[in-house]
C-alpha positions as CSV (number, residue, x, y, z in Angstrom):
1,M,14.6,2.7,-42.6
2,M,17.4,3.4,-40.8
3,R,15.0,4.9,-38.0
4,V,13.4,1.2,-38.0
5,I,16.7,-0.2,-37.6
6,A,17.7,1.9,-34.9
7,V,14.6,1.2,-32.8
8,L,15.1,-2.6,-33.7
9,A,18.6,-2.6,-32.5
10,A,17.6,-0.3,-29.1
11,G,15.4,-3.2,-28.7
12,L,17.5,-5.8,-28.8
13,L,19.9,-4.1,-26.8
14,L,17.5,-3.8,-23.9
15,A,16.4,-7.3,-24.1
16,S,20.0,-8.4,-23.6
17,C,19.9,-7.0,-20.4
18,G,17.7,-9.2,-18.1
19,S,17.8,-6.9,-14.9
20,N,17.0,-3.9,-16.8
21,P,13.7,-2.1,-15.0
22,V,12.2,-1.7,-18.5
23,T,12.7,-5.3,-19.5
24,R,11.5,-6.4,-16.4
25,A,8.1,-4.6,-16.8
26,L,7.9,-5.7,-20.4
27,D,8.4,-9.3,-19.5
28,S,5.1,-11.3,-20.2
29,R,6.5,-14.5,-19.1
30,Q,4.2,-16.4,-16.6
31,N,5.4,-16.3,-12.9
32,A,7.5,-19.5,-11.8
33,G,5.2,-19.4,-8.7
34,P,2.2,-17.7,-7.0
35,C,2.8,-14.1,-5.3
36,P,2.4,-14.1,-1.4
37,P,-1.2,-12.9,-0.4
38,V,-1.5,-9.4,0.5
39,A,-3.8,-7.9,3.1
40,I,-4.9,-4.8,5.2
41,L,-4.6,-5.6,8.9
42,Y,-8.2,-4.9,10.0
43,D,-7.1,-3.5,13.5
44,A,-5.1,-1.0,11.5
45,S,-7.4,-0.4,8.5
46,R,-8.5,2.9,9.9
47,I,-7.6,5.7,11.8
48,V,-9.6,8.5,13.7
49,E,-7.8,11.5,14.7
50,L,-9.4,13.3,17.6
51,D,-8.6,16.7,19.0
52,G,-10.6,17.1,22.0
53,D,-11.3,15.1,25.4
54,S,-14.1,13.1,24.3
55,A,-14.3,10.5,21.3
56,S,-17.3,12.3,19.8
57,Y,-18.0,13.4,16.3
58,T,-17.8,16.9,17.1
59,D,-13.8,16.2,17.9
60,I,-13.1,14.5,14.8
61,A,-9.9,16.3,12.8
62,Y,-9.2,13.5,10.4
63,T,-10.0,10.1,9.4
64,G,-8.4,7.4,7.1
65,E,-9.3,3.9,5.8
66,M,-7.6,1.7,3.3
67,T,-10.4,0.4,1.3
68,N,-8.4,-1.8,-1.1
69,V,-4.8,-3.6,-1.8
70,E,-3.3,-5.5,-4.5
71,L,0.0,-7.0,-4.7
72,F,2.0,-7.9,-8.0
73,C,5.1,-9.6,-8.3
74,R,7.8,-11.1,-10.6
75,Y,10.4,-14.2,-10.1
76,V,13.5,-13.7,-11.6
77,E,15.9,-16.8,-11.1
78,D,16.8,-17.3,-7.5
79,E,16.9,-13.6,-6.9
80,P,14.5,-12.5,-4.0
81,L,10.7,-11.6,-5.0
82,R,10.1,-8.0,-5.8
83,A,6.6,-7.1,-5.6
84,E,4.5,-3.9,-6.1
85,I,1.2,-2.8,-4.2
86,E,-1.3,-0.9,-5.1
87,L,-3.3,0.6,-2.1
88,D,-6.6,2.6,-2.1
89,F,-7.4,4.8,0.7
90,A,-10.3,7.0,1.6
91,F,-9.7,10.4,3.7
92,G,-12.2,12.7,5.7
93,K,-11.8,15.9,7.2
94,G,-14.0,16.5,10.4
95,P,-15.0,19.7,12.3
96,K,-12.0,19.8,14.2
97,G,-9.8,19.6,11.2
98,T,-7.7,23.0,10.7
99,S,-6.0,22.3,7.6
100,N,-6.8,21.3,3.8
101,Q,-3.8,19.1,3.6
102,H,-3.1,16.2,6.0
103,T,-0.3,13.5,6.1
104,Y,-1.1,10.0,7.2
105,N,1.3,7.4,8.4
106,Y,1.4,3.7,7.4
107,W,3.1,0.5,7.2
108,V,3.8,-2.3,4.6
109,A,5.1,-5.6,6.3
110,V,6.5,-8.5,4.7
111,T,6.1,-11.7,7.1
112,R,6.2,-15.8,7.1
113,R,3.0,-17.5,6.9
114,S,3.5,-18.2,10.8
115,S,3.2,-14.4,11.2
116,K,6.9,-13.5,12.1
117,V,7.7,-10.0,10.6
118,L,10.8,-10.3,8.2
119,A,10.8,-6.5,7.1
120,K,8.4,-3.7,7.9
121,Q,8.8,-0.3,6.0
122,Y,6.8,3.0,6.9
123,F,5.4,5.5,4.3
124,S,3.2,8.5,4.2
125,V,0.5,9.7,1.8
126,D,-1.0,13.3,1.6
127,A,-4.7,14.2,1.5
128,N,-6.0,17.3,-0.1
129,F,-9.1,18.6,1.0
130,A,-9.7,21.8,-0.9
131,G,-12.4,20.5,-2.6
132,G,-14.3,19.3,0.0
133,K,-14.5,17.2,3.4
134,V,-13.9,13.6,1.7
135,D,-10.5,12.6,-0.6
136,G,-9.8,9.4,-2.2
137,H,-6.2,8.3,-3.4
138,Q,-4.3,5.5,-4.5
139,E,-0.7,4.9,-3.8
140,V,1.9,2.5,-5.9
141,I,4.6,1.1,-3.8
142,Q,7.4,-0.7,-5.8
143,D,10.1,-3.0,-5.3
144,I,8.9,-4.1,-1.8
145,I,11.4,-7.4,-1.3
146,I,10.3,-10.8,-0.3
147,P,13.5,-12.3,0.8
148,R,13.1,-15.7,-0.5
149,A,16.3,-17.7,0.1
150,D,16.5,-19.5,-3.6
151,S,14.5,-20.5,-6.3
152,T,13.0,-23.5,-4.3
153,I,11.1,-20.7,-2.0
154,S,7.6,-20.0,-3.0
155,G,5.8,-16.6,-2.8
156,A,3.3,-18.7,-1.2
157,N,5.3,-18.9,1.9
158,F,5.3,-15.1,2.9
159,E,2.4,-12.6,3.4
160,V,2.5,-8.9,3.1
161,V,0.3,-6.9,5.4
162,V,-0.4,-3.1,5.4
163,G,-2.1,-0.7,7.9
164,F,-1.9,2.8,9.4
165,D,0.6,3.5,12.1
166,L,-1.5,4.1,15.1
167,T,-1.2,5.2,18.6
168,E,-2.2,2.9,21.6
169,E,-5.2,5.1,21.8
170,Q,-6.3,4.9,18.2
171,L,-5.3,1.0,18.1
172,A,-7.9,0.6,21.1
173,F,-10.3,3.0,19.5
174,N,-10.4,0.7,16.5
175,R,-10.5,-2.9,18.5
176,E,-13.5,-1.4,20.2
177,G,-15.3,-1.3,17.0
178,R,-15.9,2.1,17.0
179,R,-15.9,4.2,13.8
180,Y,-17.1,7.3,11.9
181,R,-17.8,8.0,8.5
182,L,-17.8,11.7,7.5
183,D,-20.2,11.4,4.7
184,A,-22.9,9.6,6.7
185,G,-26.2,10.9,6.5
186,S,-24.8,13.3,3.8
187,G,-27.3,12.0,1.0
188,S,-23.9,11.1,-0.9
C-alpha cells in the first residue's frame, strides 16, 4: 500500500512541474496549432564523395541519401515551439571507400515561410559498413527551437529544412541530376 502511495505522490510531484521534460513527453493535450512543415532540400538530399579525377562509378568512395524526415512539436503557452525531428538515412560504400566507418555532415535550418533562414545547426551521423556496402540509419534530433514571438504566432509561419553539408562540387553534381546507387544491379 505504501508503494502505491509513493508512486502516486511522485506522479503528482512530476505533474505539478509543467516544464519538466518527463511531463512534456507525457502531455497528451492537443497542440494549440500546427507544427511547421518539414522537408529535405532536394539539391542537398544526397551526397556522393568521389576519390579520383573523374565522376565515374569506380571513383566513388561513399554515398548518402536522406530518405525520410518527420517533425513533432509541442506548443507551451507563449514559449518558442520545441520540435523533434526523425531523419532516415541510407548510406553506401563504393569501390574507393577505404574504411568501414564514415561520418556524414548535415544541417537543420529553421526558416520563415519566405525562406529567410532564422537558425541553422550542423550535425554529423556515422555509418558502419562492417556488414556490407550499404547501411541505413535513423537519427532523432531533439529540441529544435522554432522562435515564435508569442502565443499568437503559429508554427505554420515557419518551415524546417534539412540537407547534407555539401561542397560546391557536390552541389553541382546533384544539380546536374547525376546520381549513383550502390545497390543498382545487385538483385537486392
